[in-house]
N, C-alpha and C positions, 0 to 999 in steps of 0.2 A: 431602465432599471437604475434605481437610486444609487446603488453601490458603485456603478460604473462611472458616475459623474466625477469621482475623485481620480484625477489623472495619475496619481502615484499608485493607486490600486490597479488601474489599467496597466501601468508599466509592470507592476508585480506579476499580474496574470501573464502578460506576454513573456516576461523573463523566466517564469517557472515553466512555461511551455517550451521555450528554447532550451532551458537547462535539462528538462526531462527528455527531450528529443536527443540531446547529446548523450545522456546516460544510456538510453536504449541503443544508440549508435555504438557506444563502447561495448555494451553487452554482446551485440551481434559480432563485433570485432573480436572479443575475447573468445567466444565460441568458435568463430572462424579461424582465428590464430591457432587455437588448441587443436582443432580437428584437421586442418589443412597443412599448416606449417610444421606442427609438432606430432602429427598423427596420433592424437590423444585417443585413448580407449574410453569406453563408457564410464569406467571408474574415474578416469582423469577429468572427464567432462563434469562428473558429479562433484569432484573436489573443487573445481572452479566455481560451480554453483554455490558451494558452501562458503566461499571466501567473502561473499557479500552478506551472508546470514549469520555465520558463527560469531563475528565480533559483537553484534547486537545481543546475541544470546549470552555472551560472557559478561557484558557490561551491565545489563539489567537496568534498574531504575537510576543507577549512578550516571548513565548517559544524559539524563534529564536535569541533573543538578545544576550544570552551568546555565541552562536556560532559566531556571527558577532563581538562581542567585543573581544573575545579571539581566540579560534580556535576549529574546530570540533573534533579534536583528544582528547583534554582534556575534552570536554563536553561528548563525547561518553564514555570515560573511567569512569568518575564520575557517569554518568547515569547507566552504566552497573553494577557498584559496588553496587549502591543503589537498583537496580532491583534484584540483587542476594540476598540481604538481605530480600527483600519483598517475594521472592520465598521461602526462608527458613522459614519465618514466616508463610506463607500459609501452609507449610508442617506440621506444628504443631498446626494449628487451630482446634477448636473442636465445633464451632457453625457456622451456615450459615452466620450470620451478621459479625462475625469476618473475614470470608472469603471475604465478600464484602468489608470490610475496607481495608484489605491488597491488594486486587485486585485493588481497587481504587488508593491506594498509588503507586502501580506499574504502573498504567495508567498515573499518573502525571509524573513519571520518564520517561516513554516512550515518553511523549509529548516533552521533551527536547532532547531525543535521535534521534527522527525522523528527525528534521531539520538538526541536526549535520551530520547524515548519508547522507542526500541529498546534503549537501555542501561539502562532503569529496572528491568525485572523481575529481572535477576540481582542487583541491589542490594537487592531487597525480599524475595525468597523464596529458600529453599535450592535447590540444583541439582536435587534429586530432585523438587521441585514445579514446576520451570521449564516443562515441557510443558503442564501443566494451567493454570499462570498465564498463559502466552502464549495458550493456547486461549481462556481466559476474556476476556482483554484484546482479542484479535482479535474474538471474538464481540460484545463490547461495541461495538467500532468498526463491526462489520458491522450492528449494529442501526441505524446511521445510514443505511445504504443501504435498509434495510427501511422506516424510518419518516421519514427526513429528507425525501425527496421529497413524502410526504404532508403533513408539517408545513409544508414550503415552499409547496405548493399551497394549503393552508388559510390560511397567513399572508398569502399574496399575495391570495387571494380576499377576506380580511377587511379588510386594511389596505394592500394594495399591496406592492411589493417592499421598501419602507422597513421595514415590520413584520418581514419575514423577516430583514433585516440586523440589526435590533435584537435579535431572538431569538438570532441567532448570537453577538452581543456578550455577551448574558446567559449563554449556555452556556460561553463562555470564562471568565467569572468563576466559574462553578460549578466548572470544572476546576481553577482556582487554589485554591479552598477545599479540595478533596479532596486535592490534592497537598501542600499546606502542612504537615499534621501527620505526613507520612511520615518515618520514621527509616531511613536507608540504611546498609547494612553497608559497612565499609571495603573499598576496592579491594584486590585481591591484590597488585598492583604499582602503581607510580606512573608518570605520563607522563614521558618523558625530557625533561630540560630542553633548551632550545635555541630556535631560531627557529620561527615558524609554518610555514615551508617545510620544515624538518627534521621537524617533527611530522606534516605532511601526507605526507611521504615514508614515514614509519614506518607510517602507515595504509595506503598503497599496498602496502608489503611484506607487511603482515599478510594481505592478500588474495592477491597473486600468488604467494606462497611456499607456499600451502596448496592442493593440488589439489582438495580437497573444496569449498573456498570458491569456487574458480574455476568449478567445475561448477555450483554454485548460482547464480553470477552469469550463466552462460550460459543457464540455464533462465529466470532472471528477465528477461533482455533480451528474449526472445521474448514473454513474458507482458506486459511493460511496453509493448512496441510495440503489442500488441493492445489494451491498455487505452487507450493514447493515441489510437489510431484511433477508438475508440468515442466519445471526447469530441466529435469532429466528425461521425462517421458516424451515430451513433444518433439525434440530433435530426433530421438530414436524412432518415434512413431512415424514421422515424416519420411525418414530414410528407409526403415525396414518394413513398414506396413503400407504406406502410400507409394513407396518407391519413387519419391520425388527429390528434387534438388533443394539446397538451402534457400534458393529463391522462392520456392513454394512455401517453405517455413516462414519466410519473411512476409509473404502475401497473406498467409493465415493470420499472423499476428496483426497485420494491417487491417484485415477484416474485423478482427476483435476490437481493435482500437477505434476504428471509424464508428462502429456501432456504440461504443462507450461514449465517444464525443457527442454523437447525435442525441443519445438519451440523457447525457449530462446537461445539455442545453435545455431539454424538457424539464429537468429537475429544477433548474434555475427559476422556472415559472411556477412550479408547484410550491416551492418554498417550505414553509413550516408544516404543511399538510403531509409532507414526506418524512418529517422528522419524528418517527415513531419506532419504538422497539420492535413491534410486530412486523413492520416493513423490512427492517434489517434482517429479522429471522426468516421471513418469507423469501427475500432475495438470496440469502445464503442457501436455503434449500433448493431453490430453482437453479442456482448456479451449479449445484451438484448434479442435477438432472441433465443440464445442458452439457456438462463435462463428460458425463457417461455417454451421451449420444455422440460426442466428438471423438473421444478416445476409444470407442468400441466399434468403429466402422472402418472398413478398408476402402470405402467409396469417397472419392475426393469431393464430390458435390455435397454429400451429406456432411462431410467434415467441415466444409466452409459454412454451410447453413447452421450447423450446431455451434460452431465457435462464434458466429455472428450473433446468435441468440444469447450465448454466454456473455458477450460483450454488452448487449442491451440490458441484461439483468444486473451486471456488476455495479454500475453507478448507484443503483437503489440500495446497495449495501454500503459502499464506501462513504458516500456523502452524508447520509443521515447518521451513520455511526460516528463520524468525526464531529458533527454538530452536537450530538447527544453527549459525547465524552466531554466536550468543552462546556456544556451547560450543566451537566450533572456533577461536575467536580469543581472545587474552588480554583480560581485563577492562579493562586500562588503555588499550586502543585501541578499545573498543566504540563510542565516539562517532564516531571517524573511519571505522570499518568501516561503520556504519550510514549515515554521511554519504555514503560511496561508493556504497552501495546506493541512497540517495536520488538521487545524481548519475546513476547508471545509469538509474533510473526517469525522472528529469527529461529527460535527453537522449533516451531512447527515446520518451517520450511527446511531447516537443517535435517530434521528427522525424516521428512518426506523425500527430500532430495537424495539423502543417503540410502533410503530403502527402496525408492522407486526403481532403480536399476536392478535390484535383486528381484523385485516383483515382476518386472518386465521379462527377465531371463527365466523365471521359474513358473509363472502362471499365465504369461502371455499378455498381449496388449489389451484384449477385451476385458479380462478379469482385473487387470491393473486399473483400468479406467473405472470399473465398477467399485473397486476397493476404495480408491481415493475420492471418487465422486460421492460415495455414500456418507463420507464424514461430515460435510456441511449439512446434509439432509438430516442426519442423526442429531446434530446440534440444533437445527431448527425445530425438530420435533420436541426436544427437551425444553426449549424455551417456550414453545406454544403450550406445552403441558403446564409449565410453571405459571405462565400468565393466566391460563384458564383456572387453575387452582386458586390463585390469588383473587381473581374476580369472583369466583364462587364463594370463597370465604368471606369476602367483603359484602356480598349480597345477602348472606345469612346473618350479618352483624348489623343490627339497627343503629349502632353508635358509630359505625365505620364511615369514613369520609369517602369521596369519590375514588373508585378503583382505577387510578391512573398509573401509567407506566413511565411517565417522563417527568416526574418531579413536581415541585411547587407550581411552576409555570403552567403545566398541564392541568393540575388540580384547579388552579384559578380559572382556566378556560372552562372547565366543566361547571364550576360554581356559577360563573357569569352566564353560561348558557342556560343553566337551570333557573 
C-alpha cells in the first residue's frame, strides 16, 4: 500500500494504536474504580460516562478553532500532554468526586484533540490516498477496543486501577513522540480573520450548506445515540442480565474490537469504492439491528455473536464518513467541521448516557435495546429516502447533471464513465 511507504505515517498509525489502547485502558479503570472502590450506583456510573462527552457538547465548533488557526499537529501534541497529566492525577485520586473532576478535565482536553485528529490526514497524505490513510488510522484506533479492555483488566489485576491510569499517561507520551516529526502540507485556504464567534459560524455554514454533510450528520446522530446508551446499558446488561463478571464485559468489548480491526483492514483494500453516503447510511442502519440483537438477549453466545457482527459493521460507517467530511468541506474549516461532529457525538452520547439508566430501570433491557437500536435505523431510512428523492428528481430533469452524492469528484467519475 502506497501510503504505508512513508515511515512517519507508519509511526503515526502505531502511535495512535498505542494511544487508543491506553484510553480504553483508562476507561475500564474509571468504571472499575467507580464500581469497586467507591461502590458507585448506576447513576454515578452514568455521571462518569458524561465526563468524557459533556465538554465537547459545551465547546461546540469553538474546539476546532485552534486546529484551523494553527495546525492539527501542535494542537494534538498539546492536548496529549495535558491528557497525560489528567491521567496521572486520576491515578492518585482517593474519592469518587475527585475522579469525576479529573475525568471531566480530560474530557475537555479530548474535545480539542478530536477535531485536530480529524483534520490531520488531509495534511499528511495526498487526496488519492486519503481513504486508505483514514482506514488505517481508524483501524489503529479500533485496536484500542480489541486490546484496551484486556490491557485494562490486566493492569488492574496486577497493580490496581492506578496502574491502568499510568499506562494511559505513558501512551499519551508515545503519541506525542510520533506526531512531533510530521511535516504537514500547507492548507489550500486560510481561516477567515475575525472573532471566535465569526469563525464558529463559518464552521456551521460549512455543514448546513452542504446536503451531503447534513446527511452524514443525520446518520451519525443515530449511531452516536446508540453508542451513548451503551456506556450505561452494557455494564448493567452484563451484570444484571447475563449475570457475568467485569471480565466478561471486557471480553465482549474485545470481540467487538477484533471484528472492527479485521473489517477495517478489508476497507483499506476497498478504498474509494467504500467512500459513499449510502454505505454510511446502510452501515448505520445495520449497526442498529446488531445492537438490538445484542442488548435484547439473555444468552451469552448470542450476545457475543451479535456484538461481533456489530463490530464488523462499524468500520463501514466510521471510515467512509471521515473521508467524506474531509472531501466535502474546505480544508481551512476541517477543524471546526470535526469539532461539530464531536459536538453532535457529545450531545447524543450525553443524552443517551443520561437516559439509558432510566430506560433500563423502567422498560427493561430488551426494550431499551430496541429503543436505542432503532435510532440509527430511523436515520438510515431518512437518508435513503432523501437520496432516492434526489435521484428521482434528477432523472426527470433533462438539464440536470449526474445525480451523485459525493460532490464534484464523484460527478467527474460519472462523467468520465459515461
